[in-house]
C-alpha positions as CSV (number, residue, x, y, z in Angstrom):
1,M,-76.0,-164.8,-48.0
2,S,-73.7,-166.8,-45.8
3,Q,-74.4,-170.3,-44.6
4,P,-74.6,-169.3,-40.8
5,A,-77.2,-166.7,-41.8
6,E,-79.2,-169.2,-43.7
7,R,-79.1,-171.5,-40.7
8,Y,-80.5,-168.9,-38.3
9,I,-83.2,-168.0,-40.8
10,A,-84.1,-171.5,-41.1
11,H,-84.5,-171.8,-37.4
12,A,-86.7,-168.7,-37.3
13,T,-88.9,-170.1,-39.9
14,L,-89.3,-173.4,-38.1
15,V,-89.9,-171.7,-34.7
16,A,-92.5,-169.2,-36.4
17,N,-94.4,-171.8,-38.2
18,D,-94.4,-174.5,-35.5
19,V,-94.8,-172.5,-32.3
20,L,-95.7,-168.8,-32.8
21,A,-98.3,-169.6,-35.4
22,K,-99.9,-172.1,-33.0
23,H,-100.3,-169.6,-29.9
24,A,-100.8,-166.2,-31.8
25,A,-104.5,-166.1,-31.8
26,D,-104.6,-167.1,-28.0
27,V,-102.0,-164.6,-27.1
28,D,-103.9,-161.8,-28.9
29,R,-107.3,-163.0,-27.4
30,Q,-106.1,-163.1,-23.9
31,A,-103.6,-160.3,-24.2
32,R,-101.1,-162.7,-22.5
33,W,-97.4,-163.0,-22.6
34,P,-96.3,-165.4,-25.3
35,S,-94.2,-167.6,-23.0
36,E,-94.2,-170.6,-25.2
37,S,-93.0,-168.6,-28.3
38,L,-90.2,-166.7,-26.4
39,A,-89.0,-170.0,-24.8
40,A,-88.8,-171.5,-28.4
41,V,-87.0,-168.3,-29.9
42,A,-84.5,-168.6,-27.1
43,Q,-84.0,-172.3,-27.5
44,A,-83.4,-171.8,-31.2
45,G,-80.3,-169.5,-30.3
46,L,-82.0,-166.4,-31.7
47,L,-81.7,-164.1,-28.7
48,G,-78.0,-164.1,-29.3
49,L,-78.3,-163.4,-33.0
50,T,-76.3,-160.2,-32.9
51,V,-74.0,-161.0,-30.0
52,P,-70.3,-161.4,-30.9
53,A,-69.1,-164.9,-31.7
54,T,-66.4,-164.6,-29.0
55,L,-69.2,-164.4,-26.4
56,G,-71.2,-167.2,-27.7
57,G,-73.4,-165.3,-30.1
58,A,-74.2,-165.8,-33.7
59,A,-72.6,-162.3,-34.8
60,Q,-75.1,-161.7,-37.5
61,G,-75.9,-158.3,-39.0
62,P,-78.8,-156.2,-40.0
63,R,-79.9,-158.2,-43.0
64,T,-80.1,-161.5,-41.1
65,F,-81.8,-159.7,-38.2
66,A,-84.4,-158.1,-40.5
67,T,-85.2,-161.4,-42.2
68,V,-85.4,-163.4,-38.9
69,L,-87.6,-160.7,-37.3
70,S,-90.0,-160.3,-40.2
71,T,-90.4,-164.2,-40.3
72,L,-91.3,-164.2,-36.5
73,A,-93.7,-161.1,-36.9
74,E,-95.4,-162.9,-39.8
75,Q,-96.8,-165.6,-37.4
76,C,-97.0,-163.4,-34.3
77,A,-96.3,-159.7,-34.2
78,S,-96.4,-159.6,-30.5
79,S,-93.5,-161.9,-30.2
80,G,-91.8,-160.2,-32.9
81,M,-92.0,-156.9,-31.2
82,I,-90.6,-158.4,-27.9
83,Y,-87.7,-160.0,-29.8
84,F,-87.1,-156.7,-31.8
85,M,-87.0,-154.7,-28.5
86,H,-84.5,-157.2,-27.0
87,I,-82.3,-156.9,-29.9
88,C,-82.1,-153.0,-29.5
89,G,-81.3,-153.5,-25.9
90,T,-78.7,-156.0,-26.7
91,Q,-77.0,-153.7,-29.1
92,V,-76.8,-151.0,-26.6
93,I,-75.2,-153.4,-24.0
94,A,-72.9,-154.8,-26.7
95,G,-71.4,-151.2,-27.4
96,A,-70.9,-150.5,-23.7
97,S,-67.2,-151.2,-23.3
98,N,-67.1,-149.6,-20.0
99,F,-69.9,-151.6,-18.5
100,G,-68.6,-154.1,-16.0
101,Q,-71.1,-156.7,-16.5
102,R,-71.1,-156.4,-20.2
103,D,-69.6,-159.8,-21.2
104,D,-71.5,-161.8,-18.6
105,V,-74.8,-160.3,-19.7
106,L,-74.0,-161.0,-23.4
107,K,-73.1,-164.5,-22.8
108,A,-76.3,-165.0,-20.9
109,I,-78.2,-163.5,-23.8
110,A,-76.3,-165.9,-26.3
111,A,-77.1,-168.8,-24.2
112,G,-80.9,-167.9,-24.3
113,K,-81.1,-167.2,-20.7
114,H,-81.5,-163.2,-20.7
115,L,-84.1,-161.1,-22.3
116,S,-83.5,-157.2,-22.5
117,T,-85.4,-154.3,-23.5
118,L,-85.5,-150.4,-23.6
119,A,-87.2,-148.1,-21.2
120,F,-86.9,-144.8,-23.0
121,S,-90.3,-143.1,-23.4
122,E,-91.8,-141.1,-20.6
123,K,-95.1,-139.8,-19.9
124,G,-93.9,-136.2,-19.9
125,S,-92.1,-136.1,-23.2
126,R,-94.5,-138.6,-24.9
127,S,-93.4,-139.6,-28.4
128,H,-90.0,-137.6,-28.1
129,F,-88.4,-140.6,-26.6
130,W,-85.0,-139.0,-27.0
131,A,-85.8,-136.3,-24.3
132,P,-86.5,-137.7,-21.0
133,V,-87.9,-135.3,-18.3
134,S,-86.7,-137.5,-15.5
135,Q,-83.3,-136.6,-14.1
136,A,-80.7,-138.7,-12.0
137,K,-79.9,-137.5,-8.7
138,A,-76.2,-138.0,-7.5
139,A,-76.0,-140.3,-4.5
140,G,-72.5,-141.4,-3.5
141,D,-70.5,-143.0,-6.4
142,G,-73.8,-143.5,-8.2
143,C,-77.3,-142.1,-8.6
144,K,-80.9,-142.4,-7.7
145,L,-83.3,-142.7,-10.6
146,S,-87.0,-141.7,-10.4
147,A,-89.2,-141.8,-13.6
148,D,-92.5,-142.6,-15.1
149,K,-91.7,-144.7,-18.0
150,S,-94.2,-145.6,-20.7
151,W,-94.7,-148.2,-23.4
152,V,-92.0,-150.5,-21.8
153,T,-92.2,-153.6,-24.1
154,S,-91.9,-156.7,-22.0
155,A,-92.5,-154.7,-18.7
156,G,-92.0,-157.1,-15.8
157,H,-90.9,-159.9,-18.0
158,A,-87.6,-158.7,-19.4
159,D,-84.3,-159.6,-17.3
160,S,-82.9,-156.2,-17.9
161,Y,-83.9,-152.7,-18.9
162,V,-81.8,-150.0,-20.7
163,V,-83.2,-146.9,-18.9
164,S,-82.7,-143.5,-20.1
165,T,-82.7,-140.3,-17.7
166,L,-81.2,-136.8,-17.8
167,A,-77.8,-136.9,-16.3
168,A,-77.4,-135.3,-12.7
169,G,-76.9,-131.6,-13.1
170,A,-77.7,-131.6,-16.8
171,T,-79.5,-128.6,-18.2
172,G,-80.2,-129.6,-22.0
173,P,-83.0,-132.0,-23.0
174,T,-80.6,-134.4,-24.8
175,A,-78.0,-134.6,-22.0
176,S,-79.0,-138.1,-21.1
177,T,-77.4,-141.1,-19.6
178,L,-78.3,-144.7,-20.2
179,Y,-78.2,-147.1,-17.3
180,F,-78.6,-151.1,-17.0
181,V,-81.3,-151.8,-14.5
182,P,-81.9,-155.6,-13.8
183,K,-85.4,-157.1,-13.2
184,G,-86.5,-156.8,-9.6
185,A,-84.3,-153.8,-8.8
186,P,-85.8,-152.2,-5.7
187,G,-88.1,-149.5,-6.6
188,F,-88.5,-150.5,-10.2
189,T,-92.2,-151.7,-10.7
190,V,-94.8,-152.3,-13.3
191,A,-97.3,-149.4,-13.1
192,G,-100.2,-150.5,-15.1
193,Q,-101.7,-153.1,-17.5
194,W,-101.4,-153.5,-21.2
195,T,-104.8,-153.4,-23.1
196,G,-103.9,-152.1,-26.5
197,L,-105.7,-152.3,-29.6
198,G,-103.0,-154.5,-31.2
199,L,-99.8,-156.2,-30.4
200,R,-101.7,-157.3,-27.3
201,G,-99.1,-159.8,-26.1
202,N,-96.0,-157.7,-25.9
203,A,-96.7,-156.3,-22.3
204,S,-96.0,-152.7,-23.2
205,T,-97.0,-151.3,-20.0
206,P,-95.9,-148.3,-17.9
207,M,-93.0,-148.8,-15.4
208,K,-92.2,-146.7,-12.5
209,L,-88.7,-146.0,-11.0
210,D,-88.9,-144.7,-7.4
211,N,-85.4,-143.9,-6.1
212,V,-83.8,-146.8,-7.9
213,S,-80.1,-146.9,-6.9
214,V,-77.6,-147.4,-9.7
215,S,-73.8,-147.2,-9.5
216,S,-71.2,-145.6,-11.9
217,T,-70.6,-149.3,-13.0
218,D,-74.1,-149.5,-14.2
219,R,-73.8,-146.8,-16.8
220,I,-74.1,-148.1,-20.3
221,S,-73.3,-144.8,-22.0
222,G,-71.0,-142.0,-21.1
223,E,-72.3,-139.5,-18.5
224,G,-74.4,-137.2,-20.5
225,E,-73.8,-139.1,-23.7
226,G,-77.1,-141.2,-23.8
227,F,-78.5,-139.2,-26.8
228,G,-75.6,-140.2,-28.9
229,V,-76.1,-143.8,-28.3
230,M,-79.9,-143.4,-28.9
231,L,-79.1,-141.7,-32.3
232,N,-76.2,-143.8,-33.6
233,T,-77.0,-147.3,-32.1
234,V,-80.7,-147.6,-31.1
235,L,-82.4,-145.5,-33.9
236,P,-81.0,-147.6,-36.9
237,W,-81.9,-151.0,-35.3
238,F,-85.1,-149.6,-34.1
239,Q,-86.2,-148.3,-37.4
240,L,-85.1,-151.6,-39.3
241,G,-86.9,-153.5,-36.7
242,S,-90.0,-151.6,-36.8
243,A,-90.0,-152.0,-40.6
244,A,-89.4,-155.8,-40.3
245,V,-92.3,-156.1,-37.9
246,A,-94.5,-154.2,-40.3
247,I,-93.5,-156.2,-43.3
248,G,-94.2,-159.4,-41.2
249,I,-97.7,-158.1,-40.6
250,A,-98.4,-157.2,-44.1
251,R,-97.1,-160.6,-45.4
252,S,-99.5,-162.3,-43.1
253,A,-102.4,-160.2,-44.3
254,V,-101.7,-161.1,-47.9
255,N,-101.4,-164.9,-47.2
256,G,-104.6,-164.7,-45.1
257,T,-106.5,-162.9,-47.8
258,R,-105.3,-165.4,-50.5
259,K,-106.4,-168.3,-48.3
260,H,-109.8,-166.7,-47.9
261,L,-110.3,-165.9,-51.4
262,S,-109.4,-169.5,-52.4
263,E,-111.7,-171.2,-49.8
264,A,-114.8,-168.9,-49.4
265,K,-117.6,-169.9,-51.8
266,L,-120.2,-168.0,-53.6
267,E,-122.5,-171.2,-53.2
268,H,-125.3,-169.8,-55.5
269,L,-122.9,-169.5,-58.3
270,G,-120.7,-172.5,-57.5
271,Q,-117.5,-170.4,-57.4
272,S,-114.9,-169.3,-55.0
273,L,-114.4,-165.6,-54.2
274,S,-111.2,-165.9,-56.4
275,S,-113.4,-165.8,-59.3
276,L,-114.0,-162.2,-58.9
277,P,-111.4,-160.0,-60.7
278,N,-111.8,-157.0,-58.4
279,L,-110.8,-159.0,-55.4
280,R,-107.9,-160.6,-57.4
281,A,-106.7,-157.1,-58.3
282,E,-106.8,-156.0,-54.6
283,L,-104.7,-159.1,-53.7
284,A,-102.3,-158.3,-56.4
285,K,-101.9,-154.7,-55.0
286,M,-101.3,-156.0,-51.6
287,Q,-98.6,-158.2,-52.8
288,I,-96.9,-155.6,-54.8
289,I,-96.8,-153.2,-51.8
290,T,-95.3,-155.9,-49.5
291,D,-92.7,-156.9,-51.9
292,T,-91.7,-153.5,-52.6
293,Q,-91.1,-152.8,-49.0
294,S,-89.4,-156.1,-48.3
295,A,-86.9,-155.2,-51.2
296,F,-86.4,-151.8,-49.6
297,L,-85.8,-153.1,-46.2
298,N,-83.0,-155.4,-47.6
299,H,-81.6,-152.3,-49.3
300,V,-81.6,-150.4,-46.0
301,A,-80.1,-153.1,-44.1
302,G,-77.3,-153.3,-46.6
303,K,-76.6,-149.7,-46.2
304,M,-76.3,-150.2,-42.4
305,E,-73.9,-153.0,-42.9
306,N,-71.9,-150.9,-45.5
307,P,-72.5,-147.2,-44.3
308,Q,-72.7,-144.7,-47.1
309,P,-73.5,-140.9,-46.9
310,D,-77.3,-141.6,-47.3
311,T,-77.6,-144.4,-45.0
312,M,-79.3,-142.3,-42.1
313,L,-81.8,-141.0,-44.8
314,A,-82.5,-144.5,-45.8
315,V,-82.9,-145.6,-42.2
316,L,-85.2,-142.7,-41.4
317,E,-87.4,-143.7,-44.5
318,S,-87.6,-147.4,-43.7
319,K,-90.0,-147.3,-40.6
320,A,-92.3,-144.7,-42.1
321,A,-92.5,-146.5,-45.5
322,A,-93.1,-150.0,-44.0
323,T,-95.5,-149.1,-41.3
324,E,-97.6,-147.0,-43.6
325,A,-97.5,-149.6,-46.2
326,A,-98.8,-152.2,-43.5
327,L,-101.7,-149.9,-42.8
328,E,-102.6,-149.9,-46.4
329,V,-102.2,-153.7,-46.9
330,T,-104.2,-154.6,-43.8
331,D,-106.9,-152.0,-44.8
332,R,-107.3,-153.6,-48.2
333,A,-107.2,-157.2,-46.6
334,M,-110.2,-156.2,-44.3
335,R,-112.2,-154.8,-47.4
336,V,-111.6,-157.8,-49.5
337,C,-112.5,-160.3,-46.8
338,G,-115.4,-158.3,-45.7
339,G,-117.7,-159.3,-43.0
340,T,-115.9,-162.5,-42.3
341,A,-112.8,-160.3,-41.4
342,F,-114.9,-157.7,-39.5
343,S,-116.4,-160.3,-37.3
344,G,-113.0,-161.4,-36.2
345,R,-113.1,-164.9,-37.7
346,L,-109.9,-164.3,-39.8
347,P,-106.4,-163.5,-38.9
348,V,-106.4,-160.6,-41.0
349,E,-108.4,-158.7,-38.4
350,R,-105.5,-159.3,-35.9
351,N,-103.1,-158.1,-38.7
352,F,-105.3,-154.8,-39.1
353,R,-105.0,-154.2,-35.3
354,D,-101.4,-155.1,-35.1
355,A,-100.4,-152.7,-38.0
356,R,-101.7,-149.7,-36.3
357,A,-99.1,-149.7,-33.6
358,G,-96.1,-148.9,-36.0
359,S,-97.6,-145.6,-37.2
360,V,-98.0,-144.2,-33.7
361,M,-94.7,-145.8,-32.1
362,A,-92.1,-143.1,-31.6
363,P,-90.7,-141.8,-33.8
364,T,-94.3,-141.7,-35.3
365,S,-94.8,-141.6,-39.0
366,D,-95.5,-137.8,-38.9
367,V,-92.3,-137.0,-37.0
368,L,-90.3,-139.2,-39.4
369,Y,-91.6,-137.3,-42.4
370,D,-90.3,-134.1,-40.7
371,F,-87.0,-135.7,-40.1
372,I,-86.8,-137.0,-43.6
373,G,-87.6,-133.5,-45.0
374,K,-84.9,-131.8,-42.8
375,A,-82.3,-134.6,-43.9
376,L,-83.2,-133.7,-47.6
377,L,-82.8,-130.0,-47.0
378,G,-79.6,-130.3,-45.0
379,I,-81.2,-129.1,-41.8
380,P,-80.1,-130.6,-38.4
381,L,-82.7,-133.2,-37.1
382,F,-82.3,-131.8,-33.5
């Protein structure tokens, strides 16, 4: 790994341990925006991790991103999710060569002054985020956008949103266009509150677009070509990021369980819980599962950096494998830590709740299993 990559990973480790870890419990308890953590991430130069060097960014690839993200998510999964969705938005903007504001936005991101996110999912199409039911209406040299967006991470906090909608006049469910919509655009409002089971600090609330005006210069995909950007740009980074967050959560659960076994006492026996072989065996299983997924994540990131015929297959596998592994690891953590965890007195209880998000986040594990099966059988995904 190159020295610049090591430097950014070191920055992420310092920020995660000194800032995110300090505020994670309070962020979860109050379901509040992790402002201190996001400020530290920005100050560390991590918002521009994948922005080209010519625009002030770090120009890092999937491997560095996955390591940085899992490091952040290990201490605060909500902050990790916000960061991960920002990088997905950044990648779309970076690839929008005809977007007039592209360079200025990317420079602001690299300077730690701009947070982006995706606004894809809609109430009507639910987890099929690639098929918006909203449709742009032509208006002069631009369009009017109206949509009920759901699960918008960083809703109301991000500086920009990558918004999907069916192109004006489109008849097919995947003939979408992506638009850059800035924070505060008239008619674009937060439409609810976020009270999720886990990831309680990432503000994944619904947002409503009510005749939001966009011009042709706000397009960040070709007209009717948004689906291609979703499949070729967003999906790989989204899958990798989801897996990295899941691994961070699993790693946190392993460390929390190890700490509990070392410190909790069976006072009548004068022994710690670590003296029980069945609990040590459970901890070992948790470690093996987490290490296996970490190695696979690095493997997938390598395939993204050096594409091969089976890269998409590995990408599809990554989120399903890691999120389901996080469910198993955190379930074992709750069982091992018992009543102390169930009462909420250990971080593993937060890990358990946070891990639940990944399997139901589109594309869900069940959808991904179908995609993977199709890919293995040579059947088109869509």
